[in-house]
C-alpha positions, -999 to 999 in steps of 0.1 A, spaced: -44 -462 356 -79 -458 341 -109 -482 345 -127 -471 317 -138 -438 296 -171 -425 288 -179 -404 252 -214 -384 253 -219 -388 213 -247 -371 193 -251 -398 170 -246 -433 184 -248 -451 150 -220 -425 134 -200 -431 166 -199 -470 165 -193 -471 128 -164 -448 131 -147 -465 164 -159 -502 156 -133 -494 124 -108 -476 139 -101 -499 165 -103 -532 151 -68 -527 139 -57 -520 174 -76 -552 186 -104 -538 200 -143 -549 195 -175 -535 201 -192 -558 230 -228 -572 232 -241 -542 250 -231 -523 213 -220 -491 230 -185 -507 246 -153 -512 228 -121 -526 242 -101 -561 240 -128 -592 238 -142 -592 274 -129 -566 286 -146 -531 273 -129 -496 287 -144 -469 264 -182 -464 264 -202 -442 240 -235 -425 255 -261 -408 230 -265 -370 243 -278 -342 222 -251 -320 234 -219 -339 235 -186 -323 248 -160 -325 218 -124 -316 224 -115 -351 241 -79 -366 235 -77 -402 238 -45 -422 226 -50 -463 224 -21 -484 222 -13 -499 187 12 -532 185 34 -519 156 32 -491 131 12 -513 105 -15 -509 131 -14 -472 134 -16 -469 97 -45 -492 95 -61 -474 125 -57 -443 104 -72 -455 72 -102 -475 86 -108 -444 108 -110 -419 77 -130 -441 58 -155 -448 86 -165 -408 89 -133 -394 108 -112 -365 96 -73 -369 94 -57 -347 120 -21 -359 114 -11 -387 91 8 -416 104 44 -410 110 70 -401 137 67 -375 161 101 -370 174 94 -341 191 77 -364 219 102 -389 216 123 -406 190 105 -436 184 67 -420 189 48 -435 161 16 -418 157 -19 -411 139 -44 -387 149 -86 -385 137 -110 -364 146 -143 -384 156 -176 -377 143 -182 -354 174 -151 -334 174 -127 -357 198 -91 -360 190 -83 -400 187 -47 -412 181 -29 -447 179 5 -450 188 30 -473 193 69 -466 205 88 -491 184 
């Protein structure tokens, strides 16, 4: 549905650290530019340093399985993100909606979800 997402971030180094760690279990990596993330050769999340970033964005990334959701959460917290919902079923969304939520260094809600 979308081609790419751009996030304004206050501290690019902190955000690159966070997204590199949190997205690695989902199969995403940073590209050669140092600011784009996605599957190899197809970045779709771009970080732009800005003194006044806008917080409050919600981004949900698809995970291949529950273990990837768990690894996303663990790696993201270790890399400076804050817990915003530990890995688990969210049956109020759907009976098989397994997700975890993090707050990134700029206050955005970042989710990994799988429907298994």
